[in-house]
C-alpha positions in Angstrom: 121.7 69.6 119.6 121.5 69.6 123.4 119.2 67.3 125.4 117.0 70.3 126.2 116.6 71.2 122.5 115.8 67.6 121.6 113.2 67.5 124.4 111.7 70.8 123.3 111.5 69.5 119.7 109.8 66.3 120.8 107.2 68.1 122.8 106.5 70.5 120.0 106.2 67.6 117.6 103.7 65.9 119.9 101.7 69.0 120.5 98.6 69.8 118.4 99.3 73.5 118.5 99.7 75.1 115.0 103.3 75.2 113.9 104.9 77.6 111.5 104.9 76.0 108.1 106.9 78.6 106.2 110.6 78.3 105.5 113.0 78.9 108.3 115.3 81.9 108.4 118.2 79.7 107.2 116.0 78.3 104.4 115.1 81.9 103.3 118.8 82.8 103.3 119.7 79.8 101.2 116.8 80.5 98.8 117.9 84.2 98.5 121.5 83.1 97.8 120.3 80.6 95.1 118.3 83.4 93.5 121.3 85.7 93.4 123.6 83.1 91.9 121.1 81.1 89.8 123.5 80.5 86.9 126.3 79.3 89.1 123.9 76.9 90.9 122.7 75.5 87.5 126.3 75.1 86.4 127.0 73.2 89.6 123.9 71.1 89.0 125.2 70.2 85.5 128.6 69.3 87.0 126.8 67.0 89.5 124.8 65.4 86.8 127.9 64.9 84.7 129.5 63.2 87.7 126.5 60.9 87.9 127.2 59.7 84.3 130.8 58.9 84.9 130.3 55.3 86.3 128.4 54.3 83.1 131.0 56.0 80.8 133.8 54.4 82.8 132.2 51.0 82.5 132.0 51.2 78.7 135.5 52.7 78.5 137.2 49.8 80.4 135.4 47.4 78.1 136.7 49.2 75.1 133.1 49.7 73.8 133.4 51.1 70.3 130.3 53.3 71.1 132.0 55.1 73.9 132.2 58.3 71.8 128.4 58.1 71.2 127.8 57.7 75.0 130.0 60.7 75.8 128.4 62.9 73.1 124.8 62.1 74.0 125.5 62.5 77.7 127.2 65.9 77.1 124.2 67.0 75.0 121.8 66.1 77.9 123.9 67.5 80.7 125.4 70.8 79.4 122.1 72.6 78.7 121.3 72.3 82.5 123.3 75.5 82.9 120.7 77.4 80.9 117.5 75.7 82.1 116.2 78.7 84.2 116.7 81.2 81.3 115.4 78.9 78.6 113.1 76.3 80.2 111.1 75.2 77.2 114.1 75.4 74.8 116.3 73.2 77.0 113.5 70.8 77.6 112.7 70.4 73.9 116.4 70.0 73.1 116.9 67.3 75.8 113.7 65.5 74.6 115.1 65.6 71.0 118.5 64.2 72.1 116.8 61.5 74.1 114.7 60.5 71.1 117.8 60.4 68.9 119.8 58.2 71.4 116.7 55.9 71.6 116.7 55.5 67.9 120.5 54.8 68.0 119.9 52.2 70.7 122.1 53.8 73.3 120.7 53.7 76.9 122.1 56.5 79.0 122.2 57.3 82.7 122.0 60.9 81.7 118.4 60.4 80.7 117.6 61.2 84.3 118.3 64.9 83.5 114.9 64.9 81.7 113.3 64.9 85.2 115.2 68.1 86.0 114.1 69.8 82.7 110.5 68.6 83.4 110.6 70.1 86.9 111.8 73.4 85.5 109.0 73.6 83.0 106.3 72.6 85.6 107.5 75.1 88.1 107.4 78.1 85.6 104.6 77.5 83.2 100.8 76.8 83.6 99.6 73.3 84.4 98.5 72.6 80.8 102.1 73.2 79.6 103.5 71.1 82.5 101.1 68.2 81.7 102.1 68.4 78.0 105.8 68.2 79.0 105.1 65.3 81.3 103.3 63.6 78.5 106.4 63.9 76.3 108.5 62.3 79.0 106.0 59.6 79.6 106.1 58.7 75.9 109.9 58.5 76.3 109.5 56.2 79.3 107.1 54.0 77.3 109.6 53.7 74.4 112.4 53.0 76.8 110.4 50.3 78.6 109.5 48.6 75.3 113.1 48.7 74.0 115.0 48.0 77.2 112.8 46.0 79.5 115.5 45.5 82.0 113.3 45.1 85.1 111.5 41.8 85.6 107.7 41.4 85.7 105.8 41.7 88.9 102.1 41.3 89.9 101.5 39.2 86.8 102.4 42.1 84.5 104.4 41.8 81.3 108.1 42.7 81.4 107.9 46.1 79.7 104.8 47.1 81.6 106.6 46.8 84.9 109.4 48.8 83.6 107.0 51.5 82.3 105.2 51.7 85.7 108.6 52.0 87.5 109.7 54.8 85.1 106.4 56.7 85.3 106.5 57.1 89.1 109.4 59.7 89.1 107.8 61.5 86.2 104.5 62.0 88.1 106.3 62.9 91.3 108.4 65.5 89.5 105.3 66.9 87.8 103.4 67.3 91.0 106.5 68.8 92.7 106.9 71.4 90.0 103.2 72.4 89.9 103.2 72.7 93.7 106.3 74.9 93.7 104.7 77.1 91.0 101.5 77.5 93.0 103.4 78.2 96.2 105.5 80.9 94.4 102.4 82.4 92.9 100.7 82.5 96.4 103.8 84.2 97.9 103.9 86.7 95.0 100.2 87.4 95.6 100.7 87.9 99.3 103.7 90.2 98.6 101.6 92.3 96.2 98.8 92.4 98.7 101.2 93.5 101.4 102.6 96.2 99.1 99.0 97.3 98.2 98.1 97.5 101.9 101.2 99.5 102.6 100.4 101.9 99.9 96.8 102.2 101.1 98.1 102.8 104.6 100.4 105.5 103.4 97.5 107.1 101.5 95.2 106.9 104.5 98.0 108.5 106.6 98.4 111.3 103.9 94.6 111.9 104.0 94.7 112.0 107.8 97.5 114.5 107.7 95.7 116.7 105.2 92.5 116.6 107.3 94.5 117.5 110.4 96.1 120.4 108.6 92.8 121.6 107.4 91.5 121.4 111.0 94.5 123.3 112.3 94.1 125.9 109.6 90.5 126.4 110.6 91.4 126.6 114.3 94.2 129.1 113.5 91.8 131.2 111.5 89.3 131.3 114.4 91.9 132.1 117.0 93.8 134.7 115.0 90.7 136.5 113.6 89.0 136.7 117.0 92.1 137.7 118.9 93.3 140.3 116.4 89.8 141.8 116.3 89.8 142.1 120.0 93.3 143.6 120.1 92.6 146.1 117.3 89.4 147.3 119.0 91.1 147.6 122.4 94.1 149.4 120.8 91.9 151.9 119.0 89.9 152.6 122.2 93.1 153.0 124.2 94.4 155.5 121.6 91.3 157.6 121.8 91.2 157.6 125.6 94.9 158.0 126.2 94.8 161.8 126.6 91.5 162.1 128.5 91.3 158.8 130.4 94.8 157.4 130.8 93.8 154.9 133.4 91.2 153.2 131.2 93.7 153.4 128.3 96.3 151.6 130.4 93.8 148.9 131.3 92.9 148.4 127.7 96.5 148.0 126.7 97.1 145.5 129.5 94.1 143.6 128.2 95.7 143.7 124.7 98.9 142.2 126.3 96.9 139.4 128.0 94.9 138.6 124.8 98.1 138.6 122.7 99.8 136.1 125.1 96.8 133.9 125.0 96.8 134.0 121.2 100.5 133.1 121.1 100.0 130.2 123.5 97.2 128.9 121.3 99.3 129.3 118.2 102.2 127.4 119.7 99.9 124.6 120.6 98.4 124.4 117.2 101.7 124.6 115.3 103.2 122.0 117.7 100.8 119.5 116.3 102.5 119.8 112.9 105.9 118.8 114.3 105.8 116.5 117.3 103.4 115.2 119.8 103.3 117.7 122.7 104.5 116.6 126.1 101.8 115.6 128.6 102.3 118.9 130.5 101.7 120.9 127.3 98.4 119.4 126.4 95.4 121.7 126.8 91.7 120.7 126.4 89.9 122.2 123.5 87.5 125.0 124.5 83.8 124.1 125.0 80.7 125.5 126.6 82.5 126.0 129.9 84.8 128.5 128.3 82.1 130.6 126.7 82.0 133.0 129.6 85.7 133.8 129.2 85.1 134.4 125.5 82.2 136.8 126.2 84.2 138.7 128.8 87.0 139.1 126.4 84.6 140.7 123.9 83.0 142.9 126.6 86.4 144.3 127.4 86.3 146.0 124.0 83.3 148.1 125.2 80.7 146.0 123.3 77.7 144.9 125.4 77.2 141.1 125.1 74.1 139.5 126.5 74.1 135.7 126.7 71.2 133.2 127.2 71.5 129.5 127.5 68.4 127.3 127.6 68.0 123.6 128.0 70.4 121.1 129.4 73.4 120.0 127.3 73.2 116.4 128.5 75.5 114.0 126.7 76.8 116.6 124.3 80.1 115.4 122.7 83.2 117.5 123.2 83.5 118.0 119.5 80.0 119.5 119.4 80.9 121.8 122.2 84.0 122.9 120.3 81.8 123.6 117.2 79.4 125.7 119.2 82.3 127.6 120.8 83.9 128.3 117.5 80.7 129.4 115.8 80.0 131.9 118.6 83.6 133.0 118.4 83.5 133.6 114.7 80.1 135.5 114.9 81.5 137.7 117.6 84.7 138.3 115.6 82.6 139.3 112.6 80.6 141.7 114.8 83.9 143.4 116.0 85.4 143.6 112.5 82.5 144.4 110.3 79.5 145.7 112.3 79.1 149.5 111.9 78.2 151.4 115.1 77.4 148.1 116.9 76.7 148.5 120.6 75.1 145.2 121.6 75.4 141.6 120.7 73.1 138.9 121.9 74.1 135.2 122.1 71.4 132.6 122.5 72.2 128.9 122.8 69.2 126.5 123.1 69.6 122.8 123.8 66.8 120.5 122.5 66.5 116.7 122.5 68.7 115.6 119.7 69.9 119.1 118.6 71.4 122.4 119.7 70.8 125.8 118.1 73.0 128.9 118.2 71.8 132.4 117.5 74.1 135.5 117.5 72.6 138.9 116.6 74.3 142.3 116.6 72.6 145.7 116.2 75.2 147.2 113.8 74.1 149.1 110.8 74.3 147.1 107.6 77.3 147.5 105.4 77.9 146.4 101.9 79.6 144.1 101.3 79.7 142.7 104.9 81.4 139.4 105.7 81.9 138.6 102.1 85.6 137.9 102.3 87.7 135.3 104.3 86.9 131.8 105.3 84.9 132.4 108.5 81.5 131.5 107.3 82.8 128.5 105.3 84.6 127.3 108.4 81.4 127.5 110.4 79.5 125.6 107.8 82.3 122.9 107.6 82.1 122.5 111.4 78.3 122.3 111.4 78.3 119.8 108.6 80.2 117.3 110.8 77.1 117.2 112.9 74.6 117.2 110.0 74.0 120.8 110.8 73.6 124.0 108.8 74.6 127.7 109.3 72.9 130.8 107.9 74.2 134.4 108.1 72.7 137.6 106.8 70.9 140.9 107.6 68.1 140.7 110.1 64.7 142.2 109.1 64.6 143.9 112.4 68.0 145.4 111.9 71.6 144.3 112.4 73.2 141.0 111.5 72.2 137.5 112.5 74.0 134.2 112.5 72.0 131.0 113.1 73.3 127.5 113.4 71.8 124.2 114.2 73.6 120.9 115.0 72.0 117.5 115.1 72.9 115.4 118.2 74.1 112.9 119.1 77.0 112.5 116.6 76.3 108.8 116.2 72.8 109.5 114.8 74.1 112.4 112.7 76.8 110.4 111.0 75.0 107.1 110.6 
């Protein structure tokens, strides 16, 4: 480490700012490698434990101890199962405890008895606390028996000889138990966080799918309004031009030019809507949604078909949200489209928009003769009702007692009050 790194570490250590407590990147890599090669790691641990028993075995071998074979046998029975401790935690622990009890009965003290701590840690880190405490109790009984039979450590603090040995042997047992329980709880917490993250990711994907479905529904509604209105205007203009072509070619030509203009506008609108399904449009391609300011253009477009349109707007649309303006525009557009498509011998359409405190009403009435069925197919009325429902509104459409067809809509404003 450089002097700068040491200085930075010292300042961070002295600082009271919160520090990252999770494992480092290198630690995570090591843990992942151990997880991928768990058996190899356990075999290596068994080899390390076997190396730790060699000094004791060497000591008895050079003294020509006749029990050297027993020492080797019991040490091997305690060390070799370490290679399977992850796959069979309880089985290897029970086997090691049985071997330790047998070697205690045989009066053979072994350095390999320390492997019991490894087996205890494995059980404590993989099973509930009650199981871990039970396993620690078994090891504690072994420590007590060993302290009574081999009180090799002198007394201290006025205690008896075996009591001091038992206390000394119990310390590692308790420490290993707490370490295993802590590791298990930490692993459980990490698993819970991982599951929560996966759940949140699935929930995010579901919300995104819902948003996409809602956007596609909105686009489908917009396309219906645009196509239905534009095609109705174009069909009406084309029919008029066909009838006037021989007698009034100039007016027929103007009508066809209007058909061309209307068609181009429809194509531009369609490209804008379809572009939303693919990529975000460039800033220069963005167009504001129509609102009350574009109603005059809409009415002029209908007037070009020869239908007389009278409009009246009362009140002041103060603080009207853009979405509500779009809803009013689309309702008027759909009502005019229906008048062009379905009204029989209609000559006049009146459009009345009234702004009130907290609401706006739309009334579209044509003088066409009733037809049966009229406006019974398609999704126009359903689309109007869906739009109005966003603003806690309602739409009604049907024959007017005074003749013709009337569409009425009422929206509650502002939107915050309507959706609360």
